[in-house]
MARBA-3410 file (N, C-alpha, C, O; in Angstrom, 1 decimal):
217
87.4,82.5,-94.0,86.2,81.6,-93.2,85.4,81.2,-94.4,85.5,80.0,-94.7 ~ 84.5,81.9,-95.3,83.9,81.6,-96.4,84.4,81.8,-97.5,84.5,83.0,-97.6 ~ 85.0,81.0,-98.5,85.5,81.7,-99.7,84.5,82.0,-100.9,84.6,83.0,-101.6 ~ 83.4,81.1,-101.1,82.2,81.3,-101.8,81.0,80.9,-101.5,80.8,79.9,-100.9 ~ 80.2,81.6,-102.1,78.6,80.7,-101.8,77.9,80.1,-103.1,77.8,80.7,-104.2
77.6,79.2,-103.1,77.1,78.5,-104.1,75.6,78.1,-104.0,75.3,77.0,-103.5 ~ 74.8,78.8,-104.5,73.1,78.2,-104.5,72.1,79.0,-105.4,72.4,79.6,-106.4 ~ 71.0,79.0,-105.0,70.3,79.6,-105.7,70.0,81.0,-105.2,70.0,81.4,-104.0 ~ 69.7,81.8,-106.2,69.7,83.2,-105.9,68.3,83.5,-105.6,67.5,83.4,-106.6 ~ 67.7,83.8,-104.5,66.7,84.3,-103.6,65.9,85.6,-104.1,64.8,85.7,-104.4
66.9,86.5,-104.0,66.6,88.0,-104.4,68.0,88.7,-104.6,69.1,88.2,-104.1 ~ 67.8,89.9,-105.4,68.8,91.0,-105.5,68.6,92.1,-105.6,67.6,92.4,-106.3 ~ 69.4,93.2,-105.0,69.1,94.8,-105.4,70.3,95.3,-105.9,71.2,94.6,-106.4 ~ 70.4,96.3,-105.7,71.6,97.1,-106.2,72.7,97.0,-105.1,73.9,97.0,-105.4 ~ 72.3,96.8,-103.7,73.5,96.7,-102.7,73.5,95.4,-102.1,74.4,95.1,-101.4
72.5,94.8,-102.5,72.5,93.3,-101.6,71.8,92.1,-102.4,70.9,92.4,-103.1 ~ 72.2,91.1,-102.4,71.5,89.8,-102.9,71.3,88.8,-101.6,71.6,89.2,-100.5 ~ 70.9,87.5,-101.8,70.1,86.5,-100.6,70.4,85.4,-101.4,69.7,85.3,-102.5 ~ 71.2,84.6,-101.2,71.6,83.3,-102.0,71.0,82.3,-100.8,71.2,82.4,-99.6 ~ 70.4,81.3,-101.3,69.9,79.9,-100.7,70.8,79.2,-100.9,71.1,79.0,-102.1
71.6,78.5,-100.0,72.8,77.4,-100.1,72.2,76.8,-99.0,72.1,77.4,-97.9 ~ 71.7,75.2,-99.2,71.4,74.3,-98.4,70.4,74.8,-97.0,70.6,74.7,-95.8 ~ 69.3,75.3,-97.8,68.4,75.8,-96.9,68.4,77.1,-96.3,67.5,77.6,-95.8 ~ 69.5,77.6,-96.3,70.0,78.8,-95.6,69.9,79.9,-96.4,70.5,79.8,-97.5 ~ 69.4,80.9,-96.1,69.5,82.1,-97.0,70.7,83.1,-96.3,70.8,83.2,-95.1
71.4,83.6,-97.2,72.7,84.3,-97.2,72.6,85.5,-97.5,72.5,85.7,-98.7 ~ 72.6,86.5,-96.7,72.7,88.0,-97.1,73.8,88.4,-97.6,74.6,88.6,-96.7 ~ 74.2,88.8,-98.7,75.7,89.4,-98.9,75.5,90.8,-99.2,74.3,91.2,-99.5 ~ 76.6,91.7,-99.3,76.4,93.0,-99.7,77.3,93.2,-100.9,78.5,92.8,-100.8 ~ 76.9,93.7,-101.9,77.6,93.5,-103.3,77.9,94.9,-103.4,77.6,95.8,-102.6
78.5,95.1,-104.5,78.6,96.5,-105.2,78.0,96.4,-106.5,77.4,95.4,-106.9 ~ 78.2,98.0,-107.3,77.0,97.8,-108.4,77.6,96.8,-109.6,76.9,96.2,-110.5 ~ 79.0,96.8,-109.5,79.3,96.1,-110.9,78.8,94.3,-110.4,78.4,93.6,-111.4 ~ 78.8,93.8,-109.5,78.2,92.7,-109.1,76.9,92.4,-109.5,76.5,91.3,-109.8 ~ 76.1,93.7,-109.4,74.5,93.8,-109.3,74.3,93.6,-110.9,73.4,93.0,-111.4
75.4,94.4,-111.5,75.1,94.1,-113.3,75.2,93.2,-113.7,74.7,93.1,-114.8 ~ 75.8,91.9,-113.2,75.9,90.5,-113.6,75.1,89.9,-113.3,74.7,89.0,-114.0 ~ 74.3,90.5,-111.8,73.5,89.5,-111.4,72.0,90.1,-111.2,71.4,90.6,-110.3 ~ 71.4,89.9,-112.8,70.1,90.5,-112.9,69.3,89.8,-113.8,69.9,89.4,-114.9 ~ 67.9,89.6,-113.6,67.2,89.0,-114.6,67.0,87.4,-114.8,66.4,87.0,-115.8
67.6,86.8,-113.9,67.8,85.2,-113.9,67.5,84.9,-112.6,68.4,84.3,-112.0 ~ 66.5,85.1,-111.9,65.8,84.9,-110.2,65.6,83.3,-110.2,65.0,82.7,-111.1 ~ 66.3,82.4,-109.1,66.0,81.1,-109.1,67.0,80.3,-109.6,67.0,79.1,-109.5 ~ 67.9,81.0,-110.3,68.9,79.7,-110.8,70.1,79.9,-109.9,70.2,80.8,-109.1 ~ 70.9,78.9,-110.1,72.0,78.8,-109.3,73.0,79.7,-109.6,73.2,80.1,-110.8
73.7,80.2,-108.5,74.6,81.3,-108.5,75.7,80.9,-107.8,75.6,80.2,-106.8 ~ 77.0,81.3,-108.2,78.3,81.5,-107.4,78.8,82.8,-107.0,79.0,83.7,-107.8 ~ 79.1,83.0,-105.8,79.7,84.2,-105.7,80.9,84.3,-104.6,80.8,84.0,-103.4 ~ 82.0,84.9,-105.1,82.9,84.8,-104.1,82.8,85.9,-102.8,82.2,87.0,-102.9 ~ 83.2,85.6,-101.9,83.0,86.3,-100.5,84.1,86.6,-99.8,85.2,86.1,-99.7
83.5,87.8,-99.0,84.3,88.0,-97.8,83.9,88.2,-96.6,83.1,89.1,-96.6 ~ 84.2,87.8,-95.7,83.7,88.0,-94.1,84.2,89.0,-93.5,85.3,89.3,-93.7 ~ 83.3,89.7,-92.7,84.0,91.0,-92.0,83.1,90.4,-90.6,81.9,90.1,-90.4 ~ 84.3,90.4,-89.6,83.7,90.2,-88.1,83.8,91.5,-87.6,84.6,92.4,-87.8 ~ 82.6,91.6,-86.7,82.1,92.8,-86.0,82.1,92.3,-84.4,82.2,91.1,-84.0
81.9,93.3,-83.8,81.5,93.0,-82.0,80.4,92.6,-82.3,80.3,91.5,-81.9 ~ 79.2,93.1,-83.1,78.1,92.7,-82.7,77.4,91.8,-83.8,76.2,91.7,-83.8 ~ 78.3,91.1,-84.7,77.8,90.1,-85.5,78.8,89.9,-86.7,80.0,90.2,-86.5 ~ 78.4,89.3,-87.9,78.9,89.2,-88.9,78.7,89.5,-90.2,77.5,89.3,-90.7 ~ 79.7,90.1,-91.0,78.7,90.8,-92.4,79.6,90.2,-93.6,80.8,90.3,-93.9
78.6,89.7,-94.2,79.2,89.1,-95.5,79.2,89.8,-96.8,78.3,90.5,-97.1 ~ 80.3,89.6,-97.7,80.3,90.6,-99.0,80.4,89.6,-99.9,80.8,88.4,-99.6 ~ 80.0,90.0,-101.2,80.0,88.7,-102.4,80.4,89.9,-103.7,80.3,91.1,-103.8 ~ 80.8,89.0,-104.3,81.7,89.9,-105.8,81.7,88.6,-106.9,81.9,87.4,-106.6 ~ 81.5,89.2,-108.1,81.5,88.6,-109.2,82.7,88.2,-109.7,82.5,87.3,-110.5
83.8,88.5,-109.5,85.1,88.2,-110.1,86.0,88.4,-108.8,85.8,89.1,-107.9 ~ 87.1,87.6,-108.9,88.3,87.7,-108.4,88.9,89.1,-108.0,89.3,89.5,-106.8 ~ 88.9,89.6,-109.1,89.3,90.9,-109.3,88.5,91.9,-108.5,89.0,92.9,-107.9 ~ 87.6,91.8,-108.6,86.5,92.8,-107.6,86.7,92.6,-106.0,86.6,93.6,-105.3 ~ 86.9,91.2,-105.5,87.2,91.0,-104.5,88.5,91.4,-103.6,88.5,91.7,-102.4
89.6,91.2,-104.5,90.9,91.7,-104.2,90.9,93.2,-104.2,91.7,93.8,-103.4 ~ 90.2,93.8,-105.0,90.1,95.0,-105.0,89.5,95.7,-103.8,89.9,96.7,-103.2 ~ 88.7,95.1,-103.5,87.7,95.5,-101.8,88.5,95.1,-100.7,88.1,95.3,-99.6 ~ 89.5,94.6,-100.8,90.5,93.6,-99.9,91.6,94.6,-99.7,92.1,94.9,-98.6 ~ 92.0,95.2,-100.9,93.2,96.1,-101.1,92.7,97.5,-100.3,93.3,98.0,-99.3
91.6,97.9,-100.9,90.8,99.0,-100.6,90.9,99.1,-99.2,91.6,100.0,-98.7 ~ 90.2,98.2,-98.4,89.9,98.0,-97.0,91.3,97.9,-96.1,91.3,98.4,-95.0 ~ 92.1,97.5,-96.5,93.6,97.4,-96.0,94.3,98.8,-95.7,95.2,98.9,-95.0 ~ 93.5,100.1,-96.4,94.0,101.0,-96.2,93.6,101.8,-95.1,92.4,101.6,-95.1 ~ 94.0,102.6,-93.9,93.5,103.2,-92.6,92.5,104.3,-93.4,92.8,105.0,-94.4
91.3,104.2,-92.6,90.1,105.1,-92.9,89.3,104.7,-94.2,88.4,105.4,-94.8 ~ 89.6,103.5,-94.6,88.7,102.9,-96.1,88.1,101.5,-95.1,88.7,100.5,-94.9 ~ 86.7,101.8,-94.6,86.3,100.9,-94.3,85.3,100.2,-95.5,85.3,100.8,-96.6 ~ 84.4,99.0,-95.4,84.0,98.2,-96.3,82.6,99.0,-97.1,82.1,98.5,-98.1 ~ 82.0,100.2,-96.5,81.4,101.0,-97.3,82.1,101.8,-98.0,81.6,101.9,-99.1
83.1,102.5,-97.9,83.7,103.4,-99.0,84.4,102.4,-100.0,84.4,102.7,-101.2 ~ 85.0,101.2,-99.6,85.4,99.9,-100.8,84.2,99.6,-101.8,84.4,99.7,-103.0 ~ 82.9,99.3,-101.3,81.8,99.0,-102.3,81.6,100.1,-102.8,81.4,100.0,-104.0 ~ 81.6,101.5,-102.2,81.2,102.8,-103.0,82.0,103.0,-104.4,81.5,103.2,-105.5 ~ 83.6,102.7,-104.0,84.3,102.8,-104.8,84.4,101.7,-106.2,84.9,102.1,-107.2
84.0,100.6,-105.9,83.7,99.7,-106.8,82.4,100.1,-107.5,82.6,100.0,-108.7 ~ 81.3,100.4,-107.3,80.2,101.0,-107.3,80.2,102.0,-108.4,79.6,102.0,-109.5 ~ 81.0,102.8,-108.0,81.6,104.1,-108.9,82.4,104.1,-110.0,82.0,104.9,-110.9 ~ 83.3,103.4,-110.3,84.1,103.0,-110.9,84.1,101.6,-111.6,84.4,101.5,-112.7 ~ 83.8,100.8,-111.1,84.1,99.2,-111.4,85.7,99.0,-111.2,86.3,100.1,-110.9
86.3,98.0,-111.3,87.3,97.4,-111.2,88.7,98.3,-112.2,89.8,98.6,-111.8 ~ 88.4,98.4,-113.4,89.3,98.7,-114.3,89.6,99.7,-114.2,90.8,100.0,-114.3 ~ 88.4,100.7,-114.1,88.9,102.3,-113.9,89.4,102.7,-112.7,90.2,103.6,-112.6 ~ 88.9,101.9,-111.6,89.6,102.0,-110.2,91.1,101.8,-110.3,91.9,102.5,-109.8 ~ 91.2,100.7,-111.0,92.8,100.3,-110.8,93.7,101.1,-111.6,94.8,101.4,-111.3
93.0,101.6,-112.8,93.5,102.6,-113.6,93.4,104.2,-113.3,94.1,104.9,-114.1 ~ 92.8,104.8,-112.4,92.9,106.2,-111.9,94.0,106.0,-110.9,94.9,106.7,-110.8 ~ 93.9,104.7,-110.0,95.1,104.7,-108.6,96.2,104.4,-109.6,97.1,104.9,-109.0 ~ 96.7,103.9,-110.5,98.0,103.4,-111.4,98.2,104.7,-112.0,99.4,104.9,-112.3 ~ 97.4,105.9,-112.5,97.8,107.2,-112.9,98.2,108.1,-111.9,98.9,109.1,-112.1
97.6,107.7,-110.5,97.8,108.9,-109.5,96.7,109.8,-109.7,96.9,111.0,-109.4 ~ 95.6,109.5,-110.1,94.6,110.4,-110.5,93.9,110.7,-109.0,92.7,110.2,-109.0 ~ 94.2,111.1,-108.1,93.6,111.3,-106.6,92.5,112.3,-106.8,91.9,112.6,-105.7 ~ 92.1,112.8,-107.8,91.0,113.7,-107.7,90.2,113.6,-108.2,89.2,114.4,-108.0 ~ 90.0,112.5,-109.1,88.9,111.4,-109.6,88.2,110.6,-108.7,86.9,110.3,-108.8
89.2,110.0,-107.7,88.7,109.2,-106.8,87.9,109.8,-105.6,87.3,109.1,-104.8 ~ 87.9,111.3,-105.4,86.9,111.8,-104.7,85.6,112.2,-104.9,84.9,113.0,-104.3 ~ 85.2,111.3,-106.1,83.8,111.2,-106.5,83.1,110.1,-105.7,81.9,109.8,-105.9 ~ 84.3,109.6,-104.8,83.6,108.3,-104.2,82.9,109.0,-102.7,83.5,109.7,-101.9 ~ 81.8,108.5,-102.7,81.2,109.0,-101.2,81.9,108.5,-99.9,82.0,107.3,-99.5
82.4,109.5,-99.4,83.3,109.3,-98.1,84.9,109.9,-98.4,85.8,110.2,-97.6 ~ 84.9,109.9,-99.3,86.5,110.4,-99.8,86.8,111.6,-100.0,86.2,112.0,-101.0 ~ 87.3,112.3,-99.5,88.2,113.6,-99.8,89.6,113.9,-100.1,90.4,113.0,-100.2 ~ 90.0,114.9,-100.1,91.4,114.9,-100.7,92.4,114.1,-100.1,93.3,113.6,-100.8 ~ 92.4,114.0,-98.9,93.4,113.1,-98.1,93.5,111.7,-98.4,94.6,111.2,-98.8
92.3,111.2,-98.3,92.0,110.2,-98.1,92.6,109.5,-99.9,93.3,108.6,-100.2 ~ 92.0,110.5,-100.7,91.9,109.9,-102.3,93.7,110.0,-102.3,94.3,109.0,-102.7 ~ 94.4,111.0,-101.9,95.8,110.9,-102.0,96.4,109.7,-101.3,97.5,109.3,-101.7 ~ 95.7,109.2,-100.0,96.4,108.0,-99.3,96.2,107.0,-100.3,97.1,106.3,-100.7 ~ 95.1,106.8,-100.7,94.5,105.5,-101.5,95.7,105.5,-102.8,96.3,104.5,-103.1
95.9,106.6,-103.6,96.9,106.3,-104.3,98.6,106.3,-103.9,99.4,105.7,-104.7 ~ 98.9,106.7,-103.0,100.2,106.6,-102.3,100.4,105.0,-102.0,101.3,104.3,-102.3 ~ 99.2,104.6,-101.2,99.4,103.2,-100.8,99.3,102.0,-101.7,99.9,101.0,-101.8 ~ 98.3,102.5,-102.5,97.9,101.2,-103.5,98.2,101.6,-105.0,97.4,101.3,-105.9 ~ 99.4,102.3,-105.2,99.8,102.6,-106.8,100.4,101.2,-107.0,100.1,100.7,-108.1
101.1,100.7,-106.3,102.2,99.3,-106.6,101.5,98.1,-106.0,102.0,97.0,-105.9 ~ 100.3,98.3,-105.6,99.8,97.0,-105.3,98.7,96.6,-106.1,98.3,95.4,-106.1 ~ 98.2,97.6,-106.9,96.9,97.3,-107.7,97.5,96.5,-108.7,96.7,95.8,-109.4 ~ 98.8,96.3,-109.1,99.5,95.3,-110.0,98.8,94.0,-109.8,98.6,93.2,-110.7 ~ 98.4,93.8,-108.5,98.2,92.4,-108.1,96.5,92.0,-108.7,96.1,90.8,-108.7
95.6,93.2,-109.0,94.5,92.9,-109.8,95.0,92.7,-111.1,94.5,91.7,-111.6 ~ 95.5,93.3,-111.7,96.3,93.2,-113.2,96.8,91.7,-113.4,96.5,91.1,-114.4 ~ 97.4,91.2,-112.6,97.9,90.1,-112.3,96.8,88.7,-112.3,96.7,87.6,-112.9 ~ 96.3,89.1,-111.7,94.5,88.2,-111.4,94.1,88.1,-112.9,94.0,87.0,-113.5 ~ 93.8,89.5,-113.5,93.0,89.4,-114.9,93.8,88.4,-115.6,93.3,87.3,-115.9
95.1,88.9,-116.0,95.7,88.0,-117.1,95.8,86.6,-116.9,95.8,85.8,-117.8 ~ 95.9,86.1,-115.5,96.1,84.7,-115.3,94.8,84.3,-115.6,94.9,83.3,-116.3 ~ 93.4,84.7,-115.2,92.5,84.2,-115.3,91.8,84.3,-116.8,91.2,83.3,-117.3 ~ 91.8,85.3,-117.4,91.6,85.4,-118.7,90.1,85.6,-118.8,89.4,86.0,-117.8 ~ 89.5,85.4,-119.8,88.1,86.0,-120.0,87.2,85.1,-119.3,86.0,85.5,-119.1
87.5,84.0,-118.9,86.8,83.0,-118.7,86.8,82.9,-116.8,86.4,81.9,-116.3 ~ 87.3,83.9,-116.2,87.5,83.8,-115.0,86.4,84.4,-114.1,86.7,85.1,-113.1 ~ 85.3,84.1,-114.4,84.7,84.5,-113.5,83.7,83.6,-113.0,83.2,82.8,-113.9 ~ 83.2,83.5,-111.7,82.3,82.3,-111.3,80.8,82.5,-112.2,80.7,83.4,-113.0 ~ 79.9,81.6,-111.8,79.1,81.5,-112.4,77.7,82.1,-111.7,77.3,81.7,-110.6
76.8,83.3,-112.6,76.0,84.1,-112.0,74.6,83.9,-112.2,74.4,83.3,-113.2 ~ 73.5,84.4,-111.3,72.0,84.4,-111.8,71.7,85.5,-111.0,72.4,85.9,-110.1 ~ 70.5,86.0,-111.2,69.9,87.2,-110.8,68.5,87.5,-111.0,67.9,87.2,-112.0 ~ 67.7,88.1,-110.0,66.9,89.1,-110.4,66.8,90.3,-109.9,67.5,90.7,-108.9 ~ 65.7,91.2,-110.5,65.8,92.6,-109.7,64.7,92.3,-108.4,63.9,91.4,-108.1
65.0,93.4,-107.8,63.8,93.7,-106.5,62.6,94.6,-107.3,62.8,95.4,-108.2 ~ 61.4,94.2,-106.8,60.3,95.1,-107.3,60.3,96.9,-107.3,60.3,97.5,-106.3 ~ 60.2,97.2,-108.0,60.4,98.8,-108.0,60.8,99.6,-109.1,61.6,99.0,-109.9 ~ 60.4,101.0,-109.4,61.0,101.4,-110.5,62.1,101.8,-110.2,62.3,102.3,-109.1 ~ 63.2,101.9,-111.2,64.4,102.1,-111.5,65.0,103.5,-110.5,65.9,103.5,-109.6
64.4,104.3,-110.9,64.6,105.5,-109.9,64.5,105.4,-108.1,65.2,106.1,-107.4 ~ 63.7,104.7,-107.9,63.5,104.3,-106.5,64.4,103.3,-106.0,65.0,103.6,-104.9 ~ 64.6,102.1,-106.7,65.8,101.2,-106.4,67.2,102.3,-106.5,67.9,102.6,-105.6 ~ 67.3,102.6,-107.2,68.4,104.0,-107.3,68.7,104.4,-105.9,69.8,104.2,-105.3 ~ 67.7,105.1,-105.4,67.5,106.0,-104.3,67.8,105.3,-103.0,68.4,105.8,-102.0
67.2,103.5,-103.0,67.5,102.9,-102.3,69.0,102.7,-102.0,69.6,102.8,-100.9 ~ 69.4,102.3,-103.2,71.0,102.1,-103.3,71.7,103.1,-102.7,72.2,102.8,-101.6 ~ 71.7,104.2,-103.1,72.6,105.2,-102.7,72.6,105.6,-101.2,73.6,105.9,-100.6 ~ 71.0,105.5,-100.6,70.9,105.5,-99.2,71.8,104.2,-98.3,72.2,104.3,-97.1 ~ 71.9,103.4,-99.1,72.7,102.3,-98.5,74.2,102.5,-98.4,74.9,102.1,-97.5
74.7,103.3,-99.5,76.1,103.6,-99.8,76.4,105.0,-98.9,77.6,105.4,-99.0 ~ 75.6,105.7,-98.1,75.9,106.5,-97.0,75.3,107.5,-97.2,75.2,108.2,-96.3 ~ 74.5,108.0,-98.4,74.1,109.2,-98.8,72.7,109.4,-97.9,72.1,108.4,-97.6 ~ 72.4,110.6,-97.5,71.1,111.2,-96.9,70.1,110.8,-98.1,70.4,110.6,-99.3 ~ 69.0,110.7,-97.5,68.0,110.6,-98.6,67.5,111.9,-99.5,66.8,111.7,-100.5
67.8,113.2,-98.9,67.5,114.2,-99.8,69.0,114.3,-100.8,68.9,115.0,-101.8 ~ 70.0,113.8,-100.5,71.2,114.1,-101.2,70.8,112.7,-102.4,70.8,113.0,-103.6 ~ 70.5,111.5,-101.9,70.3,110.6,-102.8,69.1,110.8,-104.0,69.2,110.4,-105.1 ~ 67.8,111.5,-103.4,66.8,111.9,-104.5,67.4,112.9,-105.2,67.3,112.7,-106.5 ~ 68.1,114.1,-104.8,68.7,114.9,-105.5,69.4,114.4,-106.8,69.2,114.8,-108.0
70.3,113.4,-106.4,71.7,113.1,-107.3,70.5,111.9,-108.5,70.8,111.7,-109.7 ~ 69.5,111.5,-108.1,68.5,110.5,-108.9,68.2,111.4,-109.7,68.7,111.4,-110.8 ~ 67.1,112.4,-109.4,66.5,113.3,-110.2,67.7,113.7,-111.5,67.7,113.5,-112.7 ~ 68.7,114.3,-110.6,69.5,115.0,-111.8,70.0,113.9,-112.8,69.9,114.2,-114.0 ~ 70.4,112.8,-112.3,70.8,111.5,-113.5,69.7,111.1,-114.2,69.9,110.7,-115.4
68.6,111.2,-113.6,67.3,110.8,-115.1,67.1,111.7,-115.8,66.4,111.5,-116.8 ~ 67.5,113.1,-115.5,67.3,113.9,-116.1,68.3,114.0,-117.4,68.0,113.9,-118.6 ~ 69.2,114.1,-116.7,70.7,114.1,-118.0,70.4,112.8,-119.1,70.4,112.8,-120.3 ~ 70.2,111.6,-118.3,69.8,110.4,-119.1,68.8,110.3,-120.4,68.9,109.8,-121.5 ~ 67.7,111.1,-119.7,66.5,111.1,-120.6,66.8,112.1,-121.7,66.5,112.0,-122.9
67.2,113.0,-121.2,67.7,114.3,-122.2,68.4,113.5,-123.1,68.0,113.6,-124.3 ~ 69.7,112.6,-123.0,70.5,112.1,-124.1,69.7,110.8,-124.9,70.0,110.6,-126.1 ~ 68.9,110.0,-124.3,68.2,109.3,-125.2,67.2,110.1,-126.3,67.0,109.8,-127.5 ~ 66.6,111.0,-125.7,65.9,112.0,-126.6,66.5,112.4,-127.5,66.0,112.0,-128.5 ~ 67.7,113.1,-127.6,68.7,113.5,-128.4,69.1,112.5,-129.5,69.4,112.8,-130.7
69.0,111.1,-128.9,69.6,110.0,-129.6,68.3,109.8,-130.3,68.5,109.0,-131.3 ~ 67.2,110.1,-130.4,66.2,109.8,-131.1,65.3,108.4,-130.7,64.5,107.8,-131.4 ~ 65.6,108.2,-129.5,65.3,107.4,-128.5,64.1,107.4,-127.6,64.0,106.5,-126.7 ~ 63.1,108.3,-127.7,62.4,109.0,-126.7,61.6,107.8,-125.7,61.1,108.3,-124.7 ~ 61.5,106.8,-125.9,60.4,105.6,-125.4,61.8,104.7,-124.4,61.6,103.7,-123.7
63.1,105.3,-124.7,64.1,104.5,-123.3,63.7,105.0,-122.0,63.5,106.1,-121.8 ~ 63.8,103.8,-121.0,63.7,104.3,-119.7,65.1,104.0,-119.3,65.7,103.0,-119.6 ~ 65.8,105.1,-118.6,67.1,104.6,-117.7,66.9,103.4,-116.6,66.1,103.5,-115.6 ~ 67.8,102.5,-117.1,67.8,101.5,-116.1,68.5,102.0,-114.7,69.0,103.1,-114.5 ~ 68.3,100.7,-113.6,69.0,101.5,-112.4,70.2,101.4,-112.2,70.8,101.9,-111.2
70.9,100.6,-113.1,72.4,100.7,-113.1,72.8,101.9,-113.9,73.8,102.5,-113.5 ~ 72.1,102.4,-115.0,72.6,103.7,-115.7,72.1,104.8,-114.5,73.0,105.4,-113.9 ~ 71.2,104.9,-114.3,70.7,106.1,-113.2,72.1,106.3,-112.1,72.7,107.3,-112.0 ~ 72.2,104.8,-111.1,73.4,104.9,-110.3,74.8,105.4,-110.6,75.4,106.2,-110.0 ~ 75.2,104.9,-111.7,76.4,105.0,-112.4,76.7,106.7,-112.8,77.9,107.1,-112.9
75.4,107.4,-113.1,75.4,108.6,-113.7,75.3,109.4,-112.1,75.8,110.5,-111.9 ~ 74.7,108.7,-111.1,74.5,109.8,-109.9,75.9,109.6,-109.0,76.4,110.3,-108.2 ~ 76.4,108.3,-109.3,78.0,108.3,-108.6,78.8,108.9,-109.0,79.7,109.3,-108.3 ~ 78.8,109.2,-110.2,80.3,110.1,-111.1,80.1,111.5,-111.1,80.9,112.3,-111.5 ~ 78.9,111.9,-110.3,78.6,113.6,-110.4,79.0,114.0,-109.0,78.7,113.3,-108.1
79.7,115.0,-108.7,79.9,115.4,-107.5,79.3,116.9,-107.4,79.8,117.8,-108.1 ~ 78.2,117.3,-106.6,77.4,118.2,-106.3,78.4,119.2,-105.2,77.9,120.2,-104.7
END
């Protein structure tokens, strides 16, 4: 029903964005890979590709920075046992390129890093998507480097660690799990920056989330 949204970015966080189009604020759920594109440019015109989910109790809209992201989301949710939450978590954990490559290689083990994905589901994802993810590569080849819609964004207020915890809770982690993962990720990242001689560097919310999501406890 909705192909895309084109309007002014009202707000954005690691898992959601609000776009003002024609005086109506549309809330869309987004993966971390889209958030990384949508940051720092509040109030500017943006365009997100969308996917509409129809539920018994209402509608849910998802937004994506690229056609590859949206197609990967749709492919993932076509698999039994994979809902929108898992599909978004997959994109947030890996990004499109790494996710596609993991599936093409048959690397079911790495897919178990995704929240909600165990051994059986990871194997099903590989089995059922291995031949289909070539569609994603075909889209990338056809679009080339200029195949992305235009974007703009701003951060929601709050410390990076606080935003990261909120994002993990949105992705299905308990508050305790989220805090544990974020604390561990921040420690690792800060240790790395100090070792690199950059003691003043503060981890960004994107860096914290990527480190937290790629670690299985």
